[in-house]
C-alpha positions as CSV (number, residue, x, y, z in Angstrom):
1,M,58.3,12.3,-4.2
2,E,57.5,11.3,-0.6
3,L,56.9,13.0,2.7
4,K,59.7,12.6,5.3
5,I,59.4,13.3,9.0
6,Y,62.8,14.6,10.5
7,N,61.7,15.3,14.0
8,P,60.6,13.3,15.9
9,V,62.0,10.3,14.1
10,E,59.8,7.2,13.6
11,D,60.5,5.8,17.0
12,G,60.8,9.2,18.6
13,F,57.0,9.8,18.8
14,I,55.8,9.7,22.4
15,K,54.2,6.4,23.1
16,K,53.1,7.0,26.7
17,I,52.8,9.9,29.2
18,D,54.5,8.9,32.5
19,W,53.1,10.4,35.6
20,N,52.2,9.4,39.3
21,Y,49.1,7.6,38.3
22,E,49.4,4.6,40.7
23,D,50.3,6.8,43.7
24,L,47.5,9.2,43.0
25,K,45.1,6.4,42.4
26,A,45.8,4.8,45.8
27,E,45.4,8.1,47.6
28,I,42.2,9.0,45.9
29,E,40.7,5.5,46.5
30,T,41.4,5.8,50.2
31,R,39.9,9.3,50.5
32,T,36.9,8.6,48.4
33,A,36.2,5.4,50.3
34,E,36.0,7.4,53.5
35,Y,33.7,10.0,51.9
36,A,31.5,7.3,50.3
37,A,30.9,5.8,53.8
38,S,30.3,9.1,55.5
39,V,26.9,10.0,56.9
40,Y,25.9,13.6,57.5
41,N,23.1,14.9,59.7
42,D,21.5,18.3,59.8
43,D,24.2,19.6,62.2
44,S,27.1,18.4,60.0
45,I,25.7,19.5,56.6
46,K,28.3,22.3,56.5
47,N,31.0,19.7,56.7
48,A,29.3,17.8,53.8
49,K,29.4,20.9,51.7
50,D,33.1,21.4,52.5
51,D,33.9,17.8,51.6
52,R,32.0,18.1,48.3
53,A,33.9,21.3,47.5
54,K,37.3,19.6,48.1
55,L,36.4,16.7,45.9
56,N,35.1,19.0,43.1
57,K,38.4,21.0,43.3
58,L,40.4,17.8,43.0
59,K,38.4,16.7,40.0
60,D,38.7,20.1,38.3
61,A,42.5,20.0,38.8
62,L,42.7,16.6,37.2
63,E,40.5,17.7,34.2
64,G,42.5,20.9,33.8
65,K,45.8,19.0,33.7
66,R,44.3,16.6,31.1
67,S,43.2,19.5,28.8
68,S,46.6,21.1,29.2
69,V,48.5,18.0,28.2
70,R,46.1,17.4,25.3
71,K,46.7,20.9,24.0
72,Q,50.5,20.5,24.2
73,M,50.3,17.1,22.5
74,L,48.1,18.5,19.7
75,E,50.1,21.7,19.0
76,P,52.8,20.1,16.8
77,Y,50.0,18.1,15.0
78,E,48.0,21.2,14.2
79,I,51.0,22.8,12.7
80,F,51.7,19.7,10.7
81,S,48.1,19.3,9.6
82,S,48.0,22.9,8.3
83,E,51.1,22.5,6.3
84,I,49.7,19.3,4.7
85,K,46.5,21.0,3.7
86,S,48.5,23.8,2.0
87,L,50.2,21.1,-0.1
88,T,46.9,19.3,-1.0
89,V,45.5,22.6,-2.3
90,L,48.3,22.8,-4.9
91,I,47.7,19.2,-5.8
92,D,43.9,19.7,-6.1
93,K,44.5,22.6,-8.5
94,A,46.5,20.3,-10.8
95,I,44.0,17.5,-10.5
96,S,41.1,19.9,-11.5
97,N,43.0,20.9,-14.6
98,I,43.6,17.2,-15.6
99,D,40.1,16.1,-14.5
100,G,38.4,18.7,-16.9
101,Q,40.4,17.3,-19.8
102,V,39.6,13.7,-18.9
103,K,35.9,14.4,-18.6
104,D,35.9,16.2,-21.9
105,Y,37.6,13.2,-23.5
106,E,35.1,10.8,-21.9
107,S,32.2,13.0,-23.1
108,R,33.4,13.0,-26.7
109,Q,33.9,9.2,-26.5
110,R,30.3,8.7,-25.2
111,K,28.9,10.9,-28.0
112,M,30.9,8.9,-30.6
113,K,29.7,5.7,-29.2
114,E,26.1,6.9,-29.1
115,A,26.5,7.9,-32.8
116,K,27.6,4.4,-33.7
117,I,24.6,3.0,-31.8
118,R,22.3,5.3,-33.6
119,E,23.8,4.3,-36.9
120,F,23.2,0.6,-36.2
121,Y,19.7,1.4,-35.0
122,D,18.8,3.3,-38.2
123,A,20.2,0.5,-40.4
124,N,18.0,-2.1,-38.7
125,I,14.8,-0.4,-37.4
126,F,13.1,-0.2,-40.9
127,D,9.4,0.7,-40.5
128,L,9.3,0.1,-36.7
129,E,10.6,3.4,-35.6
130,K,7.1,4.7,-34.8
131,Y,6.7,1.8,-32.4
132,L,10.3,1.6,-31.1
133,P,11.9,5.1,-31.1
134,F,15.7,5.4,-30.5
135,E,15.0,7.0,-27.1
136,R,13.4,3.8,-26.0
137,V,16.4,1.8,-27.1
138,I,19.4,3.7,-25.8
139,K,20.5,3.1,-22.3
140,P,23.1,5.0,-20.1
141,S,25.0,1.7,-19.6
142,Y,25.5,1.4,-23.4
143,L,27.8,4.5,-23.3
144,N,30.1,3.0,-20.7
145,V,33.6,1.9,-21.9
146,S,33.0,-1.5,-20.2
147,T,30.0,-2.2,-22.4
148,S,31.0,-3.6,-25.8
149,M,29.4,-2.7,-29.1
150,K,28.9,-6.4,-29.8
151,S,26.6,-6.9,-26.7
152,I,24.8,-3.6,-27.5
153,K,24.0,-4.7,-31.1
154,E,22.8,-8.1,-29.9
155,E,20.5,-6.5,-27.4
156,I,19.1,-4.0,-29.8
157,S,18.6,-6.7,-32.5
158,A,16.7,-8.8,-30.0
159,M,14.5,-5.9,-29.0
160,I,13.7,-5.0,-32.6
161,Q,12.8,-8.6,-33.4
162,R,10.6,-8.8,-30.3
163,V,8.7,-5.6,-31.2
164,S,8.4,-6.7,-34.9
165,E,6.9,-10.1,-33.9
166,G,4.6,-8.5,-31.3
167,I,3.2,-5.9,-33.8
168,A,2.7,-8.6,-36.4
169,L,0.8,-10.8,-34.0
170,L,-1.4,-7.9,-32.8
171,N,-2.2,-6.9,-36.4
172,D,-3.4,-10.4,-37.1
173,T,-5.5,-10.5,-33.9
174,D,-9.3,-10.4,-34.5
175,S,-10.4,-8.7,-31.3
176,P,-12.4,-5.6,-30.5
177,Y,-9.7,-4.8,-27.9
178,V,-6.7,-4.8,-30.3
179,V,-6.2,-1.1,-29.8
180,D,-6.0,-1.5,-26.0
181,M,-3.6,-4.5,-26.5
182,K,-1.3,-2.4,-28.8
183,A,-1.3,0.4,-26.2
184,E,-0.2,-2.0,-23.5
185,F,2.4,-3.7,-25.7
186,L,4.0,-0.3,-26.7
187,K,4.4,0.5,-23.0
188,T,6.4,-2.6,-22.1
189,Y,7.0,-4.4,-25.4
190,D,5.7,-7.5,-23.5
191,I,3.2,-9.5,-25.6
192,G,2.2,-11.4,-22.5
193,A,1.0,-8.1,-20.9
194,A,-0.9,-7.3,-24.1
195,L,-2.7,-10.6,-24.0
196,A,-3.5,-10.1,-20.3
197,V,-5.3,-6.9,-21.2
198,K,-7.4,-8.8,-23.8
199,N,-8.3,-11.5,-21.2
200,R,-9.2,-8.8,-18.7
201,L,-11.4,-6.8,-21.1
202,E,-13.1,-10.0,-22.4
203,A,-13.9,-11.1,-18.9
204,A,-15.4,-7.6,-18.1
205,E,-17.5,-7.8,-21.3
206,R,-18.8,-11.2,-20.4
207,K,-19.9,-9.9,-17.0
208,R,-21.5,-6.9,-18.6
209,Q,-23.5,-9.2,-21.0
210,E,-24.5,-11.5,-18.2
211,Y,-25.7,-8.5,-16.3
212,E,-27.7,-7.1,-19.3
213,A,-29.2,-10.6,-20.0
214,E,-30.3,-10.9,-16.4
215,R,-31.9,-7.4,-16.6
216,A,-33.7,-8.4,-19.9
217,R,-34.9,-11.6,-18.4
218,Q,-36.3,-9.8,-15.3
219,K,-38.0,-7.2,-17.6
220,A,-39.6,-10.0,-19.8
221,E,-40.9,-11.7,-16.7
222,R,-42.4,-8.4,-15.5
223,E,-44.0,-7.8,-18.9
224,V,-45.5,-11.3,-19.0
225,K,-46.9,-10.8,-15.5
226,E,-48.3,-7.4,-16.3
227,K,-49.8,-8.7,-19.6
228,A,-51.5,-11.6,-17.7
229,E,-52.9,-9.2,-15.1
230,T,-54.2,-6.9,-17.9
231,E,-55.8,-9.8,-19.8
232,K,-57.4,-10.9,-16.6
233,L,-59.0,-7.5,-16.0
234,I,-60.2,-7.4,-19.7
235,Q,-61.9,-10.8,-19.3
236,A,-63.5,-9.7,-16.1
237,G,-64.9,-6.6,-17.9
238,K,-66.3,-8.7,-20.7
239,K,-68.1,-10.9,-18.3
240,E,-69.6,-7.8,-16.6
241,E,-70.9,-6.5,-20.0
242,A,-72.4,-9.9,-20.9
243,A,-74.4,-10.1,-17.7
244,P,-75.1,-6.6,-16.3
245,E,-77.1,-6.1,-13.2
246,Q,-80.4,-4.3,-14.1
247,K,-83.6,-3.4,-12.3
248,P,-87.0,-4.3,-13.8
249,A,-88.5,-0.8,-13.8
250,P,-86.0,0.9,-16.2
251,Q,-86.5,-1.7,-19.0
252,E,-90.2,-0.6,-19.5
253,A,-89.2,2.9,-20.6
254,P,-88.1,2.0,-24.2
255,K,-91.4,0.2,-24.8
256,I,-93.4,3.2,-23.7
257,A,-91.3,5.4,-26.0
258,V,-91.8,3.1,-29.0
259,E,-95.5,3.0,-28.4
260,Q,-95.7,6.8,-28.3
261,K,-93.8,7.0,-31.7
262,T,-96.3,4.7,-33.4
263,V,-99.4,6.8,-32.4
264,P,-100.5,8.6,-35.5
265,E,-102.1,11.5,-33.7
266,E,-100.3,14.0,-31.5
267,E,-100.5,13.2,-27.9
268,P,-99.6,15.4,-24.9
269,V,-96.0,15.1,-23.7
270,C,-95.5,13.5,-20.3
271,A,-92.5,13.6,-18.0
272,L,-91.3,10.3,-16.7
273,D,-88.4,10.0,-14.1
274,F,-86.6,6.7,-13.6
275,R,-83.0,5.5,-13.1
276,V,-81.3,3.1,-15.6
277,Y,-78.3,0.9,-14.8
278,V,-76.3,0.2,-17.9
279,T,-72.7,-0.3,-19.2
280,K,-71.0,2.3,-21.2
281,S,-71.9,0.6,-24.5
282,Q,-75.5,0.1,-23.4
283,M,-75.7,3.8,-22.5
284,E,-74.6,4.8,-25.9
285,K,-77.2,2.6,-27.5
286,L,-79.9,3.9,-25.3
287,K,-79.0,7.6,-26.1
288,K,-79.0,6.7,-29.8
289,F,-82.5,5.0,-29.5
290,L,-83.9,8.0,-27.7
291,N,-82.5,10.4,-30.2
292,D,-83.7,8.3,-33.1
293,S,-87.2,8.1,-31.5
294,G,-87.4,11.9,-31.0
295,I,-87.7,11.5,-27.3
296,R,-86.3,14.4,-25.3
297,F,-84.3,13.5,-22.2
298,E,-82.4,15.4,-19.6
299,P,-80.5,14.6,-16.4
300,V,-82.6,14.1,-13.3
301,P,-81.6,16.6,-10.6
302,R,-79.9,15.0,-7.6
303,Q,-82.0,15.0,-4.5
């Protein structure tokens, strides 16, 4: 079945349109050269408009003829093109029917191949399925006719072995980051990536410990300094208690009180005002002495 053109025959197609191109070209070149060199002033502007109109009319005539010839040339082609399209519609209908059946066959073949791949996977995965599910194993390219079962089995076997060895290595790893390492490994099945996670976390922990150690050192230095300052203040207080500054007059009061206590007969009570400079502990001792001696005392009103 082939398409045959009866008219025009193969060498009957028009090759060139013959017309007075050269004569018309020479005439137009002469006339346009004159117009191109023309100079118009205000008085001759009407002539310029007339000349422009003549040239536009000539141009429109040429363009009109070109469109007319094009239409005449395309008319037989348009008819021919429409007839061809009517035939391709019939062919497309037949292709569609066949294409549906071919695709159905290919779909069934892909499902059968996937079932075989699943069967091989189930027979070799053992207890690794939770780490390497079938969905992570199957690839769209495996279902192509061009991909052999031999290459698929080799690739799956290598993947199962890689995961098995990686999980075994991680299970034997004594590291606080083994959970993070396993999580990374199960993303990529790349033991190198898992070890990189371990190194990164260990480096971060070292930095944290160094930071905490530095904080502890600074805190210890502050505490030592504060303790030294406190001890210095305590020692200064002890020196002040050992050598308090006292005035002579207040020291006579206790002697007077003692002498009064030793008098057997009752004497009239006298009021004696004086100021005593003492430390806190000395003040407590003085209060105890006065109380024990039965000497009444009270604050002196401020002047």
